[in-house]
C-alpha positions in Angstrom: 9.9 4.1 -8.5 7.0 1.7 -7.9 6.5 2.6 -4.2 6.5 6.3 -4.7 3.1 7.8 -4.1 3.7 10.7 -6.5 5.0 8.4 -9.2 1.7 6.5 -8.8 -0.4 9.7 -9.2 1.6 10.7 -12.3 0.8 7.3 -13.8 -2.8 7.6 -12.8 -2.6 4.6 -10.6 -3.7 6.7 -7.6 -6.5 9.2 -7.7 -5.7 12.9 -7.1 -7.6 16.0 -7.7 -5.7 16.9 -10.8 -5.9 20.6 -12.0 -3.3 20.5 -14.7 -1.2 18.0 -16.6 0.9 17.7 -19.6 3.6 15.3 -21.0 6.2 16.4 -18.3 4.2 17.1 -15.2 1.0 16.9 -13.1 -0.5 19.5 -10.7 -3.0 18.5 -8.1 -4.6 19.8 -5.0 -2.8 19.0 -1.7 -4.6 16.6 0.6 -3.6 18.5 3.6 -3.9 22.2 2.5 -2.0 24.9 4.3 -3.7 27.8 2.6 -7.1 28.3 1.0 -5.3 27.2 -2.3 -2.6 24.7 -2.0 -1.5 22.6 -5.0 1.5 20.4 -5.7 3.3 20.4 -9.0 5.4 17.3 -9.8 7.4 16.0 -12.7 6.3 12.7 -14.2 9.9 11.4 -14.1 11.1 10.6 -10.6 13.7 12.9 -9.0 14.1 12.7 -5.3 14.5 16.4 -4.5 16.7 19.4 -5.6 19.7 17.6 -4.3 19.0 14.7 -6.7 18.5 17.1 -9.7 21.4 17.3 -12.3 22.1 19.6 -15.2 19.9 17.3 -17.3 16.9 18.3 -15.2 17.3 22.1 -15.8 14.7 22.1 -18.5 12.1 20.2 -16.4 12.7 22.4 -13.4 12.1 25.5 -15.4 9.0 24.0 -16.8 7.7 23.1 -13.3 8.0 26.7 -12.2 6.2 28.0 -15.3 3.4 25.5 -14.4 3.4 26.8 -10.8 2.8 30.2 -12.3 -0.1 29.0 -14.5 -1.6 27.1 -11.7 -1.6 30.3 -9.4 -3.1 32.3 -12.2 -5.7 29.6 -12.8 -6.7 29.5 -9.2 -7.1 33.3 -9.1 -4.4 33.8 -6.5 -1.6 35.4 -8.7 -2.9 38.9 -8.4 -2.9 39.0 -4.6 0.3 36.9 -4.3 1.3 33.3 -4.0 4.3 31.3 -2.6 6.2 28.4 -4.3 8.1 26.1 -1.9 10.1 23.0 -2.3 11.7 20.9 0.5 14.8 18.8 0.4 15.1 16.0 2.9 13.4 15.5 6.4 14.6 18.5 8.2 13.1 20.8 5.6 9.8 19.0 5.9 9.9 16.8 2.7 7.6 13.9 3.4 7.5 12.3 -0.1 10.7 11.5 -1.7 9.7 12.9 -5.1 10.5 16.5 -6.0 7.5 18.6 -5.7 6.6 22.4 -5.6 3.9 23.6 -3.3 1.8 26.4 -4.7 0.2 28.3 -1.8 -2.1 31.3 -2.0 -5.4 32.9 -0.9 -4.1 34.2 2.4 -1.3 36.5 3.8 1.9 34.6 4.1 4.2 35.2 7.1 7.9 35.6 7.0 10.2 34.0 7.9 8.5 30.7 7.0 9.0 27.5 9.0 
């Protein structure tokens, strides 16, 4: 989608502080961090959110979660704990209509979230 900010990051049309990338996805630091470590992991291919995912997206969704794991390990927050979050639609807090996983760590997380 040409107007999607995350598609533009994935295509390197918009700068981001990229911390990991491969043929399927990109991980970068969040511009508005909610924890000492806060990164976003996105697929290069546009999928709006979990509601827009299909069986054909199962492999990429699994890959994104494994990348979340690697990003947390690389940031040094895996040992103490980290959280992975995705939001679907406005009431859940989704502000960019491109599926993305937040990887948060470096502080105690509260429960319930929200």
